[in-house]
N, C-alpha and C positions, 0 to 999 in steps of 0.2 A: 957705531952708527945708531942713531935714535930714530924710531918710527912712530907714527901716529896714524889715526884714521879720520876720515870725514864720512859721516853717515848722511846720505841724501834723504832728508826728511821731507822735502817738497821740491818738485821739479823733475824733469826727465833726464835720465843719465843712463849710460851703458851698464853701469853697475851701481848697486845700492850702497856699496862700500868702496871708498877710494883710499888707498894706502899711500902715505907720503913719507919721504925719507929726509933726514937732516942733510944729506949730501947734495940735494938738488933744490933749486928754487922752483916754485910752481906758479905759472900764470893761469888765472881762472878767467875765462871769457867766452865770447861767442865765436871768436875766430877759430878756424880749423887748425891754426898753428899754436893755439893755446895748449898748455899741458893738461888742463882740466876744462873740457868744453861743454857748454850748455847751449841748446838752441832756444833762446828766449829773447823776445824783442826788447825787454827792459834791461838786458845785460849788454854792456859795452863789449867791443871786440876784445880789448884787453882791460878787463874790469878791475881785478885785484890780484895780489901776489902774496904767496906764503913763502917766507924764507926762514932760515934757522940762524939764530944769533944768541950768543951767550947762554947756550943750553936751553933755549926756548924757541918754539915756533912763533913767528911774528906775522901778522896779517897787515897788509898795506893796501890802501885804495890807490888805484892808478889813474886818478883824475876821471873817474867814471861819471857818466851823465846822471845816473840815479842813485849813486852812493853805495857804500858798503857799511854794514852795521853788525855789531856784536852785542847781543843781549839788548837790542834797541839803542845802543850807543853808536853814534856815527864814527867811523874810522877815518883817520886822516892819512895823508901820504907819508907821514913820519912813522906810522904803524902802531899796532897794539899787540901786546903779548897775549897769546891764546892760553886759556886754562881749560882743564878737563871739564867737559859738559857745556862749553860755550856754544851758543846758537848764533850762527853766521847767516845774515840775510843779505843777499845780493839784490839791491834796490829795496825800496819800501812800498812798492806797489803790491796789490793783492796777489797778482800772478807772478810772484817773485821766486827766487831760488833760496831754499833754506838748508843749511848744512849744520851738522852737530860735530864739534871737534872732540875727538876721543884720544886722550893721552894714555898710551899703553903702560906707562910707568907710574901713573898717578896713584894707583891703589897701593903701591909699595913704597912710595917716597913721601906721601903726604903725611904730615905730622899734625896731631890735634890733641889738645889737652882740655877736656871738658871740665867745667867747674860746677859747683853746687848751684850757683845762681842760674847758670845756663840750663842745667837739667831741670830746674824747677820753673823755668820760664814756660808758661803754657803755650806761647806762640810757637815754640819748637815742636809741640805735639798737637798742632791743629788737625792733622790728619790721623786717621786710625792707625796706619802703618807708617813708620818713619825710619830713616837710616841716618847714621852719623859718619863722620870722617874716620872713625876707628873701625869701620866696617861692621858695626853692630846694627841689628834690626830690632825695632821696638814695635810692640803691638799694644796700643793704648797705654803708653809709657812703660810697659813691662818688657824687659830685655828678654829676647829669645835665647834660651840656653839649652844645650850647647849651641854655639854660634853656627851659622851656615858655613859650609866648607868654602874654600877660596873660589872654586869653580862656581858653586851655587850662588855665592854673593856677586860675582862678576856678572852672571846672567841676570840675577834679580835687580842689581843696580841699574843695568841697562834698561830693563823694562820699566823700572821705577822712574828713571829720568825721562822716559818717553811715555809717561802715563797718558792713557786714552788713545794712543796711536798703535796701529797694528804693525808689529815688527816681524819681518820675514825671518825664516830659519837661517838664511844666509847672514843677515845682520847679527842675529843672536850667536851664530858660530864664531864670528870675529870677536864679539865681546867676551864670550866665555872661554874661547880657546885661541887667544891671539897668536900663540906660538905655532899654530897649525894653518894659519892663513886661509881659513874657510874649508879645510879638508876635514869636515866633521859630518858624520852620518845623521840622518833624521832621527834614528833610534837613540843615539847618544843624547841629542838635544831633548827629545821627548822624556827620557829617563830623568834628566836633571830638572826639567820643568815639573815633572811629577813629584820629585823629592821636595822641591820648593813649595809646591802646593800643599803637600802633606804637612810640612813644617808650619806654614802659615795657618792652616786650618786647625791643626792640633793645639796651637797656642792662642787661638781666637775664641772668644765667647760669642761672636757674631756668626750668623749663618750666611753672611754676605760672601759672594764669589769674587775673588780678587784677580785671578789669572784666567783669561778666556782663550779658548782654542779657535783659530780660524783655519778650518780644514784645508789642507793643500797649500797653505801659505805660512802661517806662523802663529804668534801669540800676542796678546795685549794685556796690560795691567790696569786695573781700575781701583783707586783708593776711595775712601769715604771720609767725610769730616767726622771728628770725634763726637759731635753732638748727634749725628745720625745713628751712632751705634747704641 
């Protein structure tokens, strides 16, 4: 069985993290009978559906009134394969629901072969801190060595992909410890965050603060453009 997560980035939900499994289809909508329910006037009673097909989670629109979108691309009734980090929007109104799809296996199955041209492309390094698909972290084009541990990278990647947003400890626990399904103490999370902070600051020539603490809730990450450094 394959599992994935939906992080609720925008909108009201009973949980900030929704676990989905390959063995079940999931109806998303306003109806109380939906598998994933949101109380929102812009969401149809049966708005969209996530199924599992050919080793991929697939999102389909169920002829909703206001549409389903992935990374601003409208989803049809035939469906769209979801990829790690995809942003799902239910309707395109301002007060919509936004979910982030998190593939638990993405970091161990994704293959990536960088080449000299790509690494020399300045557009890749527009930000002061960048990551690549080989789980490397760069600060102003310089590779951090030794690399972050697997746990540290999982947590940092989650904050990095949600730059500028405050992430709860609950969300961070699912990203960094997926095998424990949220059963992670605040102390464990704080220790990993502290190690990440130290690694970034030790390798940076800038005095800029990258990871911010939101007491009683969680953390956020802020990057800077290279020209600001």
